[in-house]
C-alpha positions, -999 to +999 in steps of 0.1 A: -910+278+191-918+312+193-909+341+171-877+358+190-890+402+199-867+423+189-860+442+220-852+476+202-883+480+188-900+472+219-881+495+243-893+518+213-931+510+218-927+510+252-904+542+259-886+560+232-866+581+253-852+549+273-842+538+240-820+569+232-805+569+269-796+529+259-780+542+226-762+573+247-744+550+268-737+524+244-719+552+230-696+561+258-692+530+267-672+521+229-638+523+235-638+521+269-614+494+289-634+470+309-612+474+342-619+483+379-603+509+400-604+516+431-598+548+458-574+528+475-549+524+445-513+539+434-509+562+406-490+533+396-516+504+397-542+524+381-516+527+352-513+492+357-548+479+358-551+501+324-527+488+306-536+451+314-573+464+301-558+475+273-535+446+264-564+430+266-586+442+242-549+437+211-536+470+217-499+461+212-476+470+245-463+502+238-500+516+226-519+500+255-488+518+275-493+553+258-527+552+260-529+543+302-506+570+309-535+592+289-569+575+304-552+580+341-540+615+332-575+629+321-592+603+350-571+624+376-579+655+361-618+645+363-617+632+396-594+648+415 
């Protein structure tokens, strides 16, 4: 059986900058919610999608509701 290759070491040898970009993407993804929000959704639908995502991640309902409102407001500020 072959040895497992350390992917991070291999990427570092090939292109150290690519590893830096991967690390930056990983750090940005931490704390994100795995939901899809589309242009045709109403603000209430967006908030409910975020709320459901936070619940799936294990947040209590009160905190999930608060975070969903905050995230929707931030997205509104950024994209509109």
